[in-house]
DRENTORKOL-3810 file (N, C-alpha, C; in nm, 4 decimals):
REM DRENTORKOL-3810
@n.u->14.3845; n.v->16.7594; n.w->6.8097; ca.u->14.3987; ca.v->16.6176; ca.w->6.8355; c.u->14.2987; c.v->16.5763; c.w->6.9428
@n.u->14.2237; n.v->16.4708; n.w->6.9171; ca.u->14.1229; ca.v->16.4230; ca.w->7.0118; c.u->14.1897; c.v->16.3530; c.w->7.1301
@n.u->14.1309; n.v->16.3693; n.w->7.2464; ca.u->14.1806; ca.v->16.3017; ca.w->7.3660; c.u->14.1440; c.v->16.1544; c.w->7.3551
@n.u->14.2413; n.v->16.0682; n.w->7.3782; ca.u->14.2202; ca.v->15.9245; ca.w->7.3753; c.u->14.1801; c.v->15.8750; c.w->7.5140
@n.u->14.0637; n.v->15.8148; n.w->7.5226; ca.u->14.0166; ca.v->15.7563; ca.w->7.6479; c.u->14.0471; c.v->15.6069; c.w->7.6480
@n.u->14.0674; n.v->15.5515; n.w->7.7660; ca.u->14.0925; ca.v->15.4081; ca.w->7.7785; c.u->14.0394; c.v->15.3605; c.w->7.9130
@n.u->13.9992; n.v->15.2341; n.w->7.9194; ca.u->13.9490; ca.v->15.1796; ca.w->8.0449; c.u->14.0637; c.v->15.1302; c.w->8.1332
@n.u->14.0534; n.v->15.1599; n.w->8.2620; ca.u->14.1458; ca.v->15.1057; ca.w->8.3608; c.u->14.0676; c.v->15.0156; c.w->8.4544
@n.u->14.1193; n.v->14.8938; n.w->8.4747; ca.u->14.0548; ca.v->14.7982; ca.w->8.5643; c.u->14.1332; c.v->14.7934; c.w->8.6952
@n.u->14.0597; n.v->14.8050; n.w->8.8071; ca.u->14.1227; ca.v->14.8026; ca.w->8.9381; c.u->14.1712; c.v->14.6622; c.w->8.9717
@n.u->14.2998; n.v->14.6523; n.w->9.0052; ca.u->14.3606; ca.v->14.5263; ca.w->9.0469; c.u->14.3567; c.v->14.5154; c.w->9.1991
@n.u->14.3976; n.v->14.6226; n.w->9.2660; ca.u->14.3987; ca.v->14.6220; ca.w->9.4126; c.u->14.3987; c.v->14.7646; c.w->9.4651
@n.u->14.3655; n.v->14.7758; n.w->9.5921; ca.u->14.3706; ca.v->14.9050; ca.w->9.6594; c.u->14.3992; c.v->14.8822; c.w->9.8064
@n.u->14.4634; n.v->14.9807; n.w->9.8663; ca.u->14.4900; ca.v->14.9765; ca.w->10.0096; c.u->14.5063; c.v->15.1192; c.w->10.0574
@n.u->14.4922; n.v->15.1380; n.w->10.1855; ca.u->14.5070; ca.v->15.2706; ca.w->10.2430; c.u->14.6532; c.v->15.2950; c.w->10.2786
@n.u->14.7051; n.v->15.4107; n.w->10.2392; ca.u->14.8402; ca.v->15.4526; ca.w->10.2757; c.u->14.8382; c.v->15.5352; c.w->10.4030
@n.u->14.7287; n.v->15.6059; n.w->10.4241; ca.u->14.7068; ca.v->15.6921; ca.w->10.5402; c.u->14.5555; c.v->15.7013; c.w->10.5571
@n.u->14.5082; n.v->15.7594; n.w->10.6666; ca.u->14.3626; ca.v->15.7645; ca.w->10.6866; c.u->14.2843; c.v->15.8285; c.w->10.5716
@n.u->14.3452; n.v->15.9195; n.w->10.4965; ca.u->14.2735; ca.v->15.9870; ca.w->10.3887; c.u->14.3439; c.v->15.9743; c.w->10.2538
@n.u->14.4295; n.v->15.8722; n.w->10.2375; ca.u->14.5004; ca.v->15.8521; ca.w->10.1105; c.u->14.4951; c.v->15.7049; c.w->10.0729
@n.u->14.4396; n.v->15.6782; n.w->9.9550; ca.u->14.4327; ca.v->15.5418; ca.w->9.9045; c.u->14.5354; c.v->15.5180; c.w->9.7948
@n.u->14.5857; n.v->15.3961; n.w->9.7880; ca.u->14.6792; ca.v->15.3531; ca.w->9.6837; c.u->14.6021; c.v->15.2572; c.w->9.5925
@n.u->14.5956; n.v->15.2899; n.w->9.4638; ca.u->14.5176; ca.v->15.2125; ca.w->9.3679; c.u->14.6080; c.v->15.1588; c.w->9.2580
@n.u->14.5931; n.v->15.0313; n.w->9.2264; ca.u->14.6707; ca.v->14.9656; ca.w->9.1213; c.u->14.5737; c.v->14.9241; c.w->9.0108
@n.u->14.6043; n.v->14.9654; n.w->8.8876; ca.u->14.5187; ca.v->14.9383; ca.w->8.7723; c.u->14.5979; c.v->14.8719; c.w->8.6605
@n.u->14.5255; n.v->14.8102; n.w->8.5669; ca.u->14.5787; ca.v->14.7698; ca.w->8.4368; c.u->14.4849; c.v->14.8258; c.w->8.3309
@n.u->14.5417; n.v->14.8569; n.w->8.2146; ca.u->14.4548; ca.v->14.8962; ca.w->8.1032; c.u->14.3715; c.v->14.7763; c.w->8.0650
@n.u->14.2431; n.v->14.7968; n.w->8.0470; ca.u->14.1518; ca.v->14.6855; ca.w->8.0191; c.u->14.1251; c.v->14.6678; c.w->7.8701
@n.u->14.1984; n.v->14.7414; n.w->7.7861; ca.u->14.1789; ca.v->14.7283; ca.w->7.6417; c.u->14.2954; c.v->14.6583; c.w->7.5725
@n.u->14.3897; n.v->14.6052; n.w->7.6520; ca.u->14.5009; ca.v->14.5314; ca.w->7.5952; c.u->14.6124; c.v->14.6163; c.w->7.5376
@n.u->14.6029; n.v->14.7479; n.w->7.5524; ca.u->14.7057; ca.v->14.8367; ca.w->7.4995; c.u->14.8036; c.v->14.8762; c.w->7.6107
@n.u->14.9265; n.v->14.9144; n.w->7.5735; ca.u->15.0215; ca.v->14.9606; ca.w->7.6753; c.u->14.9891; c.v->15.1035; c.w->7.7181
@n.u->15.0339; n.v->15.1405; n.w->7.8358; ca.u->15.0235; ca.v->15.2791; ca.w->7.8829; c.u->15.1659; c.v->15.3287; c.w->7.8988
@n.u->15.2134; n.v->15.4016; n.w->7.8004; ca.u->15.3505; ca.v->15.4505; ca.w->7.8033; c.u->15.3516; c.v->15.5913; c.w->7.8603
@n.u->15.4370; n.v->15.6148; n.w->7.9576; ca.u->15.4477; ca.v->15.7469; ca.w->8.0177; c.u->15.5877; c.v->15.7657; c.w->8.0722
@n.u->15.6186; n.v->15.8893; n.w->8.1042; ca.u->15.7467; ca.v->15.9215; ca.w->8.1654; c.u->15.7216; c.v->15.9774; c.w->8.3045
@n.u->15.8202; n.v->15.9662; n.w->8.3936; ca.u->15.8020; ca.v->16.0206; ca.w->8.5288; c.u->15.7577; c.v->16.1664; c.w->8.5247
@n.u->15.6644; n.v->16.2005; n.w->8.6109; ca.u->15.6113; ca.v->16.3361; ca.w->8.6185; c.u->15.4809; c.v->16.3550; c.w->8.5443
@n.u->15.4386; n.v->16.2557; n.w->8.4666; ca.u->15.3130; ca.v->16.2695; ca.w->8.3940; c.u->15.1949; c.v->16.2259; c.w->8.4799
@n.u->15.0755; n.v->16.2583; n.w->8.4319; ca.u->14.9529; ca.v->16.2250; ca.w->8.5039; c.u->14.8468; c.v->16.1763; c.w->8.4065
@n.u->14.7455; n.v->16.1110; n.w->8.4641; ca.u->14.6272; ca.v->16.0718; ca.w->8.3876; c.u->14.5083; c.v->16.1499; c.w->8.4409
@n.u->14.4037; n.v->16.1547; n.w->8.3637; ca.u->14.2779; ca.v->16.2122; ca.w->8.4089; c.u->14.1742; c.v->16.1014; c.w->8.4161
@n.u->14.0975; n.v->16.1015; n.w->8.5239; ca.u->13.9882; ca.v->16.0066; ca.w->8.5441; c.u->13.8590; c.v->16.0823; c.w->8.5165
@n.u->13.7771; n.v->16.0272; n.w->8.4280; ca.u->13.6521; ca.v->16.0911; ca.w->8.3858; c.u->13.5338; c.v->16.0197; c.w->8.4510
@n.u->13.4398; n.v->16.0980; n.w->8.5025; ca.u->13.3209; ca.v->16.0424; ca.w->8.5661; c.u->13.2127; c.v->16.1489; c.w->8.5662
@n.u->13.0986; n.v->16.1207; n.w->8.6270; ca.u->12.9866; ca.v->16.2133; ca.w->8.6301; c.u->12.9453; c.v->16.2437; c.w->8.7736
@n.u->12.9079; n.v->16.3701; n.w->8.7952; ca.u->12.8481; ca.v->16.4071; ca.w->8.9231; c.u->12.7120; c.v->16.3386; c.w->8.9347
@n.u->12.6532; n.v->16.3433; n.w->9.0525; ca.u->12.5232; ca.v->16.2804; ca.w->9.0753; c.u->12.4162; c.v->16.3348; c.w->8.9800
@n.u->12.4284; n.v->16.4618; n.w->8.9385; ca.u->12.3287; ca.v->16.5209; ca.w->8.8478; c.u->12.3555; c.v->16.4891; c.w->8.7011
@n.u->12.4599; n.v->16.4080; n.w->8.6727; ca.u->12.4904; ca.v->16.3676; ca.w->8.5365; c.u->12.5928; c.v->16.4541; c.w->8.4652
@n.u->12.6360; n.v->16.5625; n.w->8.5269; ca.u->12.7350; ca.v->16.6508; ca.w->8.4660; c.u->12.8710; c.v->16.5811; c.w->8.4593
@n.u->12.9315; n.v->16.5829; n.w->8.3410; ca.u->13.0636; ca.v->16.5208; ca.w->8.3232; c.u->13.1713; c.v->16.6030; c.w->8.3928
@n.u->13.2682; n.v->16.5337; n.w->8.4504; ca.u->13.3820; ca.v->16.6004; ca.w->8.5150; c.u->13.5035; c.v->16.5086; c.w->8.5080
@n.u->13.6154; n.v->16.5571; n.w->8.5553; ca.u->13.7382; ca.v->16.4773; ca.w->8.5568; c.u->13.8286; c.v->16.5252; c.w->8.6687
@n.u->13.9192; n.v->16.4366; n.w->8.7101; ca.u->14.0197; ca.v->16.4683; ca.w->8.8109; c.u->14.1537; c.v->16.4147; c.w->8.7611
@n.u->14.2596; n.v->16.4844; n.w->8.7948; ca.u->14.3951; ca.v->16.4462; ca.w->8.7539; c.u->14.4680; c.v->16.3765; c.w->8.8670
@n.u->14.5439; n.v->16.2706; n.w->8.8304; ca.u->14.6211; ca.v->16.1937; ca.w->8.9283; c.u->14.7589; c.v->16.1635; c.w->8.8717
@n.u->14.8615; n.v->16.1944; n.w->8.9495; ca.u->14.9985; ca.v->16.1648; ca.w->8.9086; c.u->15.0201; c.v->16.0149; c.w->8.9054
@n.u->15.0945; n.v->15.9713; n.w->8.8061; ca.u->15.1288; ca.v->15.8297; ca.w->8.7951; c.u->15.2423; c.v->15.7997; c.w->8.8922
@n.u->15.2207; n.v->15.7020; n.w->8.9777; ca.u->15.3167; ca.v->15.6697; ca.w->9.0826; c.u->15.3961; c.v->15.5442; c.w->9.0542
@n.u->15.3805; n.v->15.4874; n.w->8.9361; ca.u->15.4492; ca.v->15.3646; ca.w->8.8999; c.u->15.5940; c.v->15.3957; c.w->8.8633
@n.u->15.6860; n.v->15.3164; n.w->8.9149; ca.u->15.8264; ca.v->15.3305; ca.w->8.8792; c.u->15.8551; c.v->15.2330; c.w->8.7657
@n.u->15.9032; n.v->15.2867; n.w->8.6542; ca.u->15.9413; ca.v->15.2007; ca.w->8.5429; c.u->16.0462; c.v->15.2716; c.w->8.4595
@n.u->16.1227; n.v->15.1966; n.w->8.3834; ca.u->16.2284; ca.v->15.2552; ca.w->8.3018; c.u->16.2186; c.v->15.2095; c.w->8.1560
@n.u->16.0988; n.v->15.1714; n.w->8.1159; ca.u->16.0779; ca.v->15.1231; ca.w->7.9800; c.u->15.9321; c.v->15.1476; c.w->7.9426
@n.u->15.9004; n.v->15.1270; n.w->7.8169; ca.u->15.7604; ca.v->15.1356; ca.w->7.7750; c.u->15.6842; c.v->15.0222; c.w->7.8424
@n.u->15.5743; n.v->15.0541; n.w->7.9059; ca.u->15.4973; ca.v->14.9525; ca.w->7.9767; c.u->15.4232; c.v->14.8653; c.w->7.8763
@n.u->15.4391; n.v->14.7375; n.w->7.8897; ca.u->15.3734; ca.v->14.6416; ca.w->7.8018; c.u->15.2268; c.v->14.6263; c.w->7.8418
@n.u->15.1422; n.v->14.5795; n.w->7.7511; ca.u->15.0029; ca.v->14.5529; ca.w->7.7878; c.u->14.9967; c.v->14.4616; c.w->7.9097
@n.u->14.9085; n.v->14.4920; n.w->8.0015; ca.u->14.8909; ca.v->14.4107; ca.w->8.1205; c.u->14.9767; c.v->14.4532; c.w->8.2384
@n.u->15.0732; n.v->14.5437; n.w->8.2155; ca.u->15.1532; ca.v->14.5915; ca.w->8.3281; c.u->15.0698; c.v->14.6875; c.w->8.4119
@n.u->15.0978; n.v->14.6890; n.w->8.5403; ca.u->15.0187; ca.v->14.7684; ca.w->8.6343; c.u->15.0638; c.v->14.9139; c.w->8.6382
@n.u->14.9680; n.v->15.0001; n.w->8.6655; ca.u->14.9930; ca.v->15.1420; ca.w->8.6848; c.u->14.9306; c.v->15.1811; c.w->8.8187
@n.u->14.9983; n.v->15.2682; n.w->8.8930; ca.u->14.9557; ca.v->15.3031; ca.w->9.0276; c.u->14.9284; c.v->15.4526; c.w->9.0407
@n.u->14.8281; n.v->15.4855; n.w->9.1214; ca.u->14.8024; ca.v->15.6246; ca.w->9.1582; c.u->14.7707; c.v->15.6294; c.w->9.3074
@n.u->14.7894; n.v->15.7464; n.w->9.3655; ca.u->14.7477; ca.v->15.7708; ca.w->9.5031; c.u->14.6334; c.v->15.8710; c.w->9.4976
@n.u->14.5308; n.v->15.8459; n.w->9.5769; ca.u->14.4109; ca.v->15.9290; ca.w->9.5764; c.u->14.3897; c.v->15.9863; c.w->9.7158
@n.u->14.3881; n.v->16.1207; n.w->9.7247; ca.u->14.3563; ca.v->16.1870; ca.w->9.8514; c.u->14.2052; c.v->16.1967; c.w->9.8625
@n.u->14.1521; n.v->16.1505; n.w->9.9739; ca.u->14.0080; ca.v->16.1543; ca.w->9.9953; c.u->13.9683; c.v->16.2917; c.w->10.0494
@n.u->13.8593; n.v->16.3449; n.w->9.9935; ca.u->13.8023; ca.v->16.4720; ca.w->10.0369; c.u->13.6615; c.v->16.4430; c.w->10.0868
@n.u->13.6313; n.v->16.4725; n.w->10.2135; ca.u->13.4966; ca.v->16.4444; ca.w->10.2645; c.u->13.3887; c.v->16.5051; c.w->10.1740
@n.u->13.2959; n.v->16.4215; n.w->10.1293; ca.u->13.1872; ca.v->16.4670; ca.w->10.0427; c.u->13.2267; c.v->16.4846; c.w->9.8972
@n.u->13.3518; n.v->16.4552; n.w->9.8622; ca.u->13.3992; ca.v->16.4754; ca.w->9.7254; c.u->13.3448; c.v->16.3712; c.w->9.6288
@n.u->13.3144; n.v->16.4157; n.w->9.5072; ca.u->13.2594; ca.v->16.3254; ca.w->9.4065; c.u->13.3613; c.v->16.2184; c.w->9.3662
@n.u->13.4872; n.v->16.2561; n.w->9.3494; ca.u->13.5895; ca.v->16.1575; ca.w->9.3137; c.u->13.6145; c.v->16.0625; c.w->9.4308
@n.u->13.6068; n.v->16.1135; n.w->9.5520; ca.u->13.6225; ca.v->16.0279; ca.w->9.6697; c.u->13.5148; c.v->15.9198; c.w->9.6691
@n.u->13.3924; n.v->15.9569; n.w->9.6393; ca.u->13.2829; ca.v->15.8583; ca.w->9.6335; c.u->13.3092; c.v->15.7558; c.w->9.5240
@n.u->13.3595; n.v->15.8015; n.w->9.4096; ca.u->13.3914; ca.v->15.7099; ca.w->9.3001; c.u->13.4944; c.v->15.6061; c.w->9.3449
@n.u->13.6039; n.v->15.6517; n.w->9.4021; ca.u->13.7112; ca.v->15.5599; ca.w->9.4407; c.u->13.6752; c.v->15.4748; c.w->9.5616
@n.u->13.6029; n.v->15.5300; n.w->9.6580; ca.u->13.5627; ca.v->15.4496; ca.w->9.7735; c.u->13.4702; c.v->15.3356; c.w->9.7331
@n.u->13.3899; n.v->15.3563; n.w->9.6291; ca.u->13.2959; ca.v->15.2545; ca.w->9.5835; c.u->13.3533; c.v->15.1575; c.w->9.4814
@n.u->13.4775; n.v->15.1785; n.w->9.4406; ca.u->13.5384; ca.v->15.0954; ca.w->9.3373; c.u->13.5967; c.v->14.9682; c.w->9.3982
@n.u->13.5505; n.v->14.8544; n.w->9.3510; ca.u->13.5987; ca.v->14.7248; ca.w->9.3989; c.u->13.6938; c.v->14.6644; c.w->9.2961
@n.u->13.7742; n.v->14.5679; n.w->9.3360; ca.u->13.8646; ca.v->14.4985; ca.w->9.2436; c.u->13.7852; c.v->14.4485; c.w->9.1238
@n.u->13.8381; n.v->14.4723; n.w->9.0047; ca.u->13.7695; ca.v->14.4356; ca.w->8.8817; c.u->13.6858; c.v->14.5485; c.w->8.8251
@n.u->13.6615; n.v->14.6523; n.w->8.9051; ca.u->13.5843; ca.v->14.7669; ca.w->8.8586; c.u->13.6609; c.v->14.8467; c.w->8.7542
@n.u->13.5873; n.v->14.9129; n.w->8.6663; ca.u->13.6462; ca.v->14.9868; ca.w->8.5545; c.u->13.6209; c.v->15.1358; c.w->8.5703
@n.u->13.7252; n.v->15.2153; n.w->8.5420; ca.u->13.7098; ca.v->15.3602; ca.w->8.5334; c.u->13.7544; c.v->15.4049; c.w->8.3949
@n.u->13.7087; n.v->15.5218; n.w->8.3527; ca.u->13.7444; ca.v->15.5810; ca.w->8.2249; c.u->13.8570; c.v->15.6803; c.w->8.2491
@n.u->13.9666; n.v->15.6662; n.w->8.1747; ca.u->14.0817; ca.v->15.7543; ca.w->8.1936; c.u->14.1307; c.v->15.8068; c.w->8.0595
@n.u->14.2152; n.v->15.9080; n.w->8.0639; ca.u->14.2824; ca.v->15.9605; ca.w->7.9451; c.u->14.4220; c.v->16.0051; c.w->7.9856
@n.u->14.5085; n.v->16.0193; n.w->7.8858; ca.u->14.6446; ca.v->16.0620; ca.w->7.9145; c.u->14.7453; c.v->15.9685; c.w->7.8520
@n.u->14.8678; n.v->15.9749; n.w->7.8930; ca.u->14.9204; ca.v->16.0623; ca.w->7.9969; c.u->14.9369; c.v->16.2052; c.w->7.9466
@n.u->14.9416; n.v->16.2975; n.w->8.0408; ca.u->14.9578; ca.v->16.4391; ca.w->8.0125; c.u->15.0770; c.v->16.4936; c.w->8.0899
@n.u->15.1262; n.v->16.6071; n.w->8.0455; ca.u->15.2317; ca.v->16.6778; ca.w->8.1157; c.u->15.3689; c.v->16.6256; c.w->8.0831
@n.u->15.4663; n.v->16.7008; n.w->8.1295; ca.u->15.6048; ca.v->16.6583; ca.w->8.1148; c.u->15.6828; c.v->16.7150; c.w->8.2320
@n.u->15.7837; n.v->16.6432; n.w->8.2686; ca.u->15.8642; ca.v->16.6784; ca.w->8.3849; c.u->15.9922; c.v->16.7432; c.w->8.3338
@n.u->16.0197; n.v->16.8632; n.w->8.3806; ca.u->16.1405; ca.v->16.9334; ca.w->8.3384; c.u->16.2247; c.v->16.9700; c.w->8.4589
@n.u->16.3504; n.v->16.9491; n.w->8.4480; ca.u->16.4437; ca.v->16.9964; ca.w->8.5493; c.u->16.5023; c.v->17.1269; c.w->8.4962
@n.u->16.4825; n.v->17.2327; n.w->8.5701; ca.u->16.5322; ca.v->17.3634; ca.w->8.5245; c.u->16.6721; c.v->17.3879; c.w->8.5736
END
């Protein structure tokens, strides 16, 4: 099964701590993002040399239903000095678009 990519548009961001950012996105393709607690998305981008890479981020949005198109999704991003993903998120302004895939994973209580 092919991984489905989708665009996320940044709605807002703020700092939660000196090295942790809170980012709020909406899907920019008009589709819903349905997930269950404990799942994560992957953000796809390129290193400075053009090599493709990705980073995983847990979904921090609280919801109890399938998210309708236009509903917001939240992630927290830990900044790593000199990190490629840190540079991506630090440079992202409201309205900016990132490429994502998911959701992945499942949460199990043992």
